C-alpha positions in Angstrom: 13.2 -28.2 -45.8 16.6 -26.1 -47.5 18.6 -26.4 -44.5 20.5 -29.5 -44.4 20.0 -31.1 -40.7 22.1 -34.1 -41.2 20.1 -36.6 -39.6 20.7 -40.7 -39.6 18.3 -42.7 -39.2 20.4 -44.7 -36.8 20.4 -41.6 -34.4 21.3 -43.1 -31.0 21.2 -40.1 -29.0 21.0 -37.4 -31.1 22.0 -37.8 -34.5 24.7 -39.2 -36.6 24.6 -39.0 -40.8 26.4 -36.9 -43.2 28.0 -34.4 -40.5 29.3 -34.9 -36.8 26.5 -35.2 -33.7 27.5 -31.1 -32.7 27.4 -29.9 -36.0 23.9 -31.4 -36.6 22.8 -31.0 -33.9 24.0 -26.8 -33.7 22.8 -26.6 -37.0 19.0 -27.4 -36.2 19.0 -25.3 -32.6 20.5 -22.3 -34.9 17.1 -22.5 -37.6 15.0 -23.1 -34.3 16.3 -19.7 -33.1 16.7 -17.2 -36.2 13.6 -17.9 -37.2 15.2 -19.1 -41.0 12.0 -21.9 -41.0 8.3 -20.8 -40.8 6.4 -21.7 -38.0 4.6 -24.8 -39.7 8.1 -26.3 -40.7 9.4 -25.7 -37.3 6.2 -27.9 -35.9 6.5 -30.3 -38.3 10.2 -31.0 -37.7 9.8 -31.3 -34.3 6.9 -33.7 -34.1 9.9 -35.7 -35.8 12.2 -34.8 -33.9 10.1 -36.1 -30.8 9.7 -39.2 -32.0 13.4 -39.9 -32.8 15.0 -38.5 -29.8 15.1 -40.8 -26.9 12.9 -38.2 -24.4 12.5 -40.6 -21.4 16.6 -40.7 -21.3 18.1 -39.5 -18.3 20.5 -37.5 -20.3 17.4 -35.4 -22.3 16.1 -33.1 -19.4 12.6 -32.1 -20.5 10.4 -29.2 -19.1 7.4 -29.8 -17.0 4.5 -30.5 -16.9 3.0 -33.7 -17.8 0.0 -32.1 -19.1 1.8 -30.1 -21.7 1.9 -31.7 -24.8 5.2 -33.5 -25.1 6.3 -32.4 -28.8 5.5 -28.9 -27.7 8.2 -28.8 -24.4 10.8 -30.7 -26.7 10.7 -27.5 -28.7 11.2 -25.4 -25.6 14.3 -27.5 -24.5 15.6 -27.1 -28.3 14.8 -23.2 -28.3 16.8 -22.9 -24.9 19.9 -24.7 -26.2 19.3 -22.7 -29.3 20.3 -19.5 -27.1 23.4 -21.5 -25.8 24.5 -22.2 -29.3 27.4 -20.6 -31.1 26.8 -18.9 -34.4 28.1 -20.5 -37.6 32.0 -20.1 -37.5 32.5 -19.4 -33.9 34.2 -21.7 -32.0 35.8 -19.2 -29.6 35.0 -16.4 -26.9 31.7 -15.7 -25.0 28.4 -16.6 -26.9 26.8 -13.1 -28.7 23.4 -12.6 -26.9 20.7 -13.1 -29.1 17.2 -10.9 -29.6 14.5 -12.7 -27.8 11.7 -14.9 -29.7 8.5 -13.3 -30.7 6.1 -14.0 -29.0 3.3 -14.4 -32.0 6.3 -16.9 -33.9 6.3 -18.9 -30.2 2.4 -19.3 -29.9 1.8 -19.9 -33.9 4.2 -22.7 -33.2 2.5 -24.1 -29.9 -0.7 -24.1 -31.5 0.4 -26.1 -34.4 2.0 -28.3 -31.6 -1.1 -28.6 -30.0 -0.7 -26.2 -27.4 -1.4 -22.8 -26.2 -0.2 -19.7 -24.1 -1.6 -21.3 -21.1 1.0 -24.5 -21.5 3.8 -22.0 -22.4 4.0 -19.8 -19.3 3.0 -23.5 -17.3 6.8 -24.9 -18.7 7.9 -21.3 -17.7 7.0 -21.3 -13.7 6.7 -25.0 -13.1 8.8 -25.5 -10.0 10.7 -28.8 -9.9 12.2 -30.2 -6.6 14.4 -32.9 -8.0 17.9 -32.3 -8.5 18.7 -32.7 -11.4 15.4 -31.9 -13.3 15.0 -28.7 -15.6 14.0 -25.3 -14.2 11.4 -23.2 -16.6 12.4 -20.2 -15.5 15.7 -20.3 -17.8 12.9 -19.6 -20.8 13.6 -16.0 -20.1 16.8 -16.1 -21.8 14.8 -16.9 -24.8 11.2 -15.8 -24.1 9.7 -12.3 -23.4 8.1 -13.7 -20.4 6.6 -9.9 -18.7 5.2 -9.6 -22.6 3.7 -13.1 -22.5 1.7 -12.2 -19.5 0.7 -8.7 -20.6 -0.8 -10.0 -23.5 -2.6 -13.7 -22.0 -3.6 -12.4 -18.7 -6.2 -15.1 -18.3 -4.1 -17.5 -19.3 -1.1 -16.5 -16.4 -4.5 -16.4 -14.2 -5.7 -20.2 -15.3 -2.3 -21.6 -13.4 -3.2 -20.9 -10.2 -5.4 -24.2 -10.1 -3.2 -25.8 -12.8 0.4 -25.8 -11.1 0.9 -27.1 -7.4 1.8 -24.8 -4.8 5.7 -24.7 -5.7 4.4 -23.2 -9.4 1.9 -20.9 -7.6 4.2 -19.2 -5.6 6.2 -18.5 -8.5 3.4 -16.6 -9.8 2.7 -14.7 -6.9 6.5 -13.9 -6.7 6.6 -12.9 -10.1 3.2 -10.7 -9.3 5.2 -8.9 -6.7 8.0 -8.4 -8.5 6.7 -6.7 -11.8 4.4 -4.9 -9.3 0.9 -6.4 -11.2 -1.4 -6.7 -7.8 -3.1 -3.4 -8.4 -4.4 -4.0 -11.6 -7.3 -6.6 -12.7 -7.4 -9.8 -12.9 -4.1 -9.9 -11.0 -6.0 -8.0 -7.9 -8.4 -10.7 -7.7 -5.9 -13.4 -7.8 -3.9 -11.8 -5.0 -7.4 -11.8 -3.0 -7.8 -15.4 -3.7 -4.2 -16.2 -2.4 -4.9 -14.6 0.9 -7.5 -17.2 1.9 -5.3 -19.9 0.8 -5.2 -23.0 3.0 -1.2 -23.0 2.7 0.8 -20.5 4.7 3.5 -20.2 2.0 1.0 -19.1 -0.7 -0.5 -16.7 1.9 2.4 -15.3 2.7 3.4 -14.6 -1.0 -0.3 -12.8 -1.7 0.3 -10.8 1.1 3.6 -9.7 0.3 1.9 -8.6 -3.2 -1.1 -7.3 -1.4 1.0 -4.6 0.8 2.1 -3.6 -2.9 -1.1 -2.1 -3.1 -2.1 1.8 -2.2 -3.2 1.7 1.4 -6.7 3.3 0.7 -7.7 0.2 -1.5 -5.6 -2.1 1.4 -7.4 -0.5 4.3 -10.5 -1.3 2.9 -9.8 -4.8 1.6 -8.4 -5.7 5.4 -11.4 -4.4 7.4 -13.7 -6.7 4.9 -11.9 -9.8 5.6 -11.4 -9.2 8.6 -14.8 -9.3 9.5 -15.4 -12.6 7.8 -12.0 -14.4 6.9 -10.5 -17.7 8.8 -8.7 -17.2 11.8 -5.1 -17.5 9.8 -6.6 -15.0 7.6 -8.3 -12.3 10.3 -4.7 -12.3 11.7 -3.2 -11.5 8.5 -5.5 -8.6 8.0 -5.1 -7.5 11.8 -1.0 -7.1 11.1 -1.9 -5.1 7.7 -4.3 -2.8 9.3 -1.9 -2.6 12.0 1.2 -1.3 9.4 -1.2 1.4 8.3 -1.9 2.4 11.7 -4.7 5.1 10.7 -7.7 6.3 12.7 -10.0 4.4 11.0 -7.7 1.5 10.8 -7.4 1.7 15.0 -11.0 2.0 14.8 -11.8 -1.1 12.7 -9.2 -2.9 15.2 -11.5 -1.9 17.9 -14.7 -2.7 16.4 -13.7 -6.2 15.6 -12.2 -7.1 18.9 -15.3 -7.3 20.4 -16.5 -10.1 18.8 -12.9 -12.0 18.1 -12.7 -15.4 20.2 -9.4 -16.3 18.9 -6.7 -15.3 21.9 -3.8 -14.4 19.5 -5.6 -12.4 17.4 -6.9 -10.8 20.2 -3.1 -10.5 22.4 -2.2 -9.6 18.9 -4.8 -6.2 18.5 -4.7 -6.1 21.8 -1.3 -5.1 22.3 -1.4 -2.5 19.3 -4.1 -0.7 20.6 -2.1 -0.6 24.1 0.2 2.0 22.3 -0.6 5.3 21.9 -0.1 6.6 18.7 3.0 8.7 18.9 4.6 6.2 20.7 4.3 4.1 17.6 5.7 6.3 15.4 8.6 7.4 16.7 9.3 3.6 18.4 12.0 5.0 21.3 10.8 3.3 23.8 9.1 -0.4 24.0 6.3 -1.3 26.6 7.0 -3.7 29.5 4.9 -6.6 30.4 4.6 -4.7 33.9 3.1 -1.4 32.0 6.3 0.6 32.5 8.7 1.8 29.1 11.9 0.5 28.0 14.2 3.4 26.5 15.2 2.3 22.7 19.0 3.9 22.4 18.4 6.1 19.2 20.8 4.4 15.9 24.1 5.6 15.8 25.6 6.3 12.8 29.4 6.0 12.4 31.9 8.5 12.1 31.1 10.3 8.8 33.7 12.8 7.0 34.8 14.4 3.7 35.8 11.6 1.0 39.0 12.6 -0.6 39.0 12.7 -4.5 40.2 10.0 -6.7 43.6 10.9 -7.6 45.5 10.5 -10.6 47.9 8.7 -9.0 45.0 6.1 -8.1 43.6 6.0 -11.7 47.3 5.1 -12.9 47.6 2.2 -9.9 44.2 1.1 -11.6 45.8 0.9 -15.2 48.6 -0.9 -14.1 46.9 -3.9 -12.1 44.3 -4.4 -14.9 46.9 -4.8 -17.4 48.7 -7.1 -14.9 45.8 -9.1 -14.3 45.2 -9.1 -18.7 48.8 -10.1 -18.8 48.3 -13.0 -16.4 45.1 -14.0 -18.2 46.5 -14.2 -22.2 50.1 -16.2 -20.2 47.3 -18.6 -18.7 45.7 -18.9 -22.1 49.0 -19.4 -23.9 50.5 -22.2 -21.5 47.0 -23.9 -21.1 46.8 -24.6 -24.8 50.6 -25.4 -24.7 49.7 -28.2 -21.9 52.1 -26.3 -19.3 48.9 -25.6 -17.2 47.0 -28.9 -16.2 43.4 -29.2 -17.5 42.0 -29.2 -14.2 43.6 -26.1 -12.9 42.6 -24.2 -16.0 38.9 -25.1 -16.7 37.9 -21.8 -15.2 40.2 -20.2 -18.6 36.9 -21.7 -20.6 34.6 -19.2 -19.2 36.7 -16.4 -18.5 37.1 -13.2 -21.1 39.3 -10.9 -21.7 38.9 -7.5 -20.4 40.8 -4.0 -21.5 42.4 -2.2 -18.2 40.5 0.6 -19.3 37.4 -1.2 -19.0 38.7 -2.9 -15.6 39.6 0.4 -14.3 36.3 2.3 -15.3 34.2 -0.6 -13.6 36.4 0.0 -10.2 35.8 3.3 -10.2 32.0 3.4 -10.5 31.5 0.7 -7.7 33.9 3.4 -5.7 31.7 6.2 -6.2 28.5 4.7 -5.5 27.5 2.1 -8.1 26.1 -1.3 -6.4 27.0 -4.6 -7.5 24.4 -5.7 -9.9 25.2 -8.0 -12.4 25.9 -6.2 -15.0 29.6 -6.2 -14.8 31.9 -7.5 -17.5 32.2 -11.4 -17.7 34.8 -12.4 -15.7 35.6 -8.9 -13.8 34.1 -10.6 -10.5 36.9 -12.6 -10.5 39.5 -10.2 -11.0 37.9 -7.9 -8.4 38.7 -10.6 -5.6 42.7 -10.9 -6.4 45.2 -10.0 -4.3 46.4 -7.3 -6.5 42.8 -5.2 -7.1 42.3 -6.0 -2.8 45.7 -4.1 -1.7 44.8 -1.5 -4.2 41.0 -1.1 -2.6 42.4 -1.5 0.8 45.4 1.4 0.7 42.0 3.7 -1.2 40.0 2.2 2.3 42.3 3.5 4.6 42.1 7.0 3.5 38.4 7.0 3.9 35.8 7.9 6.9 34.3 5.0 8.6 30.8 5.7 7.6 31.9 6.0 3.3 34.4 3.1 4.1 31.6 1.0 5.4 29.2 1.8 3.0 31.9 1.2 0.1 31.9 -2.5 1.7 28.7 -3.1 1.8 28.0 -2.2 -1.6 30.6 -4.9 -2.9 29.5 -7.7 -1.2 28.1 -9.4 -3.7 24.4 -10.1 -2.1 25.6 -11.9 0.9 27.5 -10.6 4.5 28.6 -14.0 5.5 30.9 -14.1 8.3 33.0 -17.1 7.3 33.5 -17.1 3.4 36.4 -18.6 1.5 35.7 -15.8 -1.4 38.7 -13.0 -0.9 36.2 -10.2 -1.7 33.4 -11.7 0.6 36.4 -12.0 3.3 38.0 -8.9 2.7 34.1 -6.4 2.7 33.2 -8.8 5.9 36.5 -7.9 7.8 35.8 -4.0 7.0 32.5 -4.6 8.8 33.5 -6.7 11.5 36.4 -4.8 12.7 33.7 -1.8 12.7 31.1 -3.8 15.1 34.6 -4.8 17.4 34.9 -1.0 17.9 33.1 1.2 20.8 29.8 3.6 19.9 29.2 0.6 16.9 25.8 -0.1 16.2 24.3 -3.1 14.1 20.9 -1.6 13.5 22.4 1.0 10.9 24.7 -1.6 9.3 21.0 -3.6 9.0 19.3 -0.7 7.5 22.1 -0.2 4.6 22.2 -3.2 4.2 19.0 -4.3 3.4 18.6 -1.2 1.1 22.1 -2.2 -1.1 19.8 -5.9 -1.5 22.2 -8.1 0.9 21.9 -10.6 2.8 22.5 -12.6 5.9 24.3 -15.6 6.3 24.9 -16.6 9.7 27.0 -19.4 11.2 25.3 -22.0 12.7 26.5 -25.6 14.1 29.1 -26.9 11.1 27.1 -24.8 8.6 25.2 -21.4 8.3 22.0 -20.4 7.1 20.5 -17.3 5.5 18.8 -15.0 8.1 15.3 -14.0 7.3 13.7 -10.7 7.9 12.1 -9.9 11.3 15.6 -12.6 12.9 17.5 -9.8 14.1 17.4 -11.1 17.3 19.6 -14.6 15.9 22.6 -12.3 15.5 22.9 -13.2 19.5 24.2 -16.2 18.4 27.2 -14.7 16.7 29.2 -14.7 20.1 28.2 -18.6 20.5 31.2 -20.8 19.5 30.7 -23.4 16.6 32.5 -26.3 15.8 35.1 -24.3 13.3 35.1 -21.0 14.9 37.6 -20.9 18.1 37.0 -17.3 19.4 33.6 -15.8 19.9 32.4 -13.2 17.1 33.8 -10.0 18.7 30.3 -8.1 19.0 30.2 -5.8 22.0 27.5 -5.4 24.3 26.5 -2.2 23.3 26.1 -3.3 19.5 23.8 -5.8 21.1 21.6 -4.2 23.2 19.7 -1.9 21.3 19.1 -4.9 18.8 17.8 -6.6 22.0 15.6 -4.2 22.8 13.5 -3.5 19.8 12.8 -7.5 19.6 11.7 -8.3 23.3 8.6 -8.8 21.9 10.0 -11.7 20.6 11.5 -13.0 24.1 7.9 -12.1 25.0 6.3 -15.0 22.9 9.0 -17.5 23.1 8.8 -17.4 26.7 4.9 -18.0 26.0 3.8 -14.6 27.5 2.4 -13.5 24.3 0.7 -15.9 21.6 
């Protein structure tokens, strides 16, 4: 072995010897990442490493599950840390991205350590609920997991019987995200999940099943509707109701004759009681007495022409970008000289410089319609939330009509619409939205559609804390008007904003009152 790893006999937690602890560990990890060792030498070194490292020590967190060879899990830990290690000779600045490991090489090392593709995927998708345990999802940084699943689909399917429920939920979430449900063997796995005893697994499998083409979805739903358990029958009835074709309605009518469970019958009867044309336009609601309650159409905010970005505004952006960069460089110097306490300069370890031109370009991209997607330069979000930037954005938004201003506010939300946030940017965006909701003629349904399209989640205040609003819980917005421990005033939502929301969700009220199952 040509590499000098600086390993000593009395290594303690890690290593001592010729080099310092950090140097020895980093040399080892760089060798794992850059492939300077062949697979057999890597496996042999990992075996020695496993014998000398206190892997049961609380400070050395290791991947699960326990039925995977221990040496292989140690290799995965060291491989992941290799991607968080700076290259030789680099002591400051962001860690450069590395090319992901070759699947063939990882599997070759795994074979020498007594593991296989299934063990590797088990470590990736195993879900741990205990705080402080290592999450296998972080291995996506160093391993091309989608390529591994495509290369070893049977190993992925086998995990459905090997992992516990949280891990199986991760499997279905992966199928849904990668849209693999239509092809085999993933389609068979989805069908098996639809009949699972755990509700969470059934719901995860249903989300994958809904990605299948409508013709296949309808055929399978009709088959399962006649022979499944009550939970599966109710689920397939909802699938056919969502398709709402003539053949789907005919299948529901035929099944209704032999259905004995009240809640499944009520679900089908409620759908069949609505004429097809009435179900499509969704302009009214069928009341319990047979009358129809009209639902007001969605009201969009006032629209208008969007003024072009002027050269003066671009110059102001560059000036703000230069000011923020100067403040960052000055803070960096002050922290090194000790003028700023370490507790207040901690973020500087993870911050990065941004040229004024890059900052201005990124801001203009957001103003021109690009949503926040995580591809922004490091430290850009911190600078976007500074008072200097927000003051500049406020001046720009004041020139926009209501509709473009609201769309911009939704795009700039970082994944959540929080009504009580401590972040400047979130407060700025939420303030624009709440001001519109308090105005005459506002309609929350329009905002809900825009926010959902942008991937924003809702976080609603409830008691002393807050919780995320799940899809289909629009009626919970009524609780925004209730006073909480910290909010002294009711949220300014006008009745005309909430009434269409209530009218669309009257079936939730009926179910809460026990009128329907």
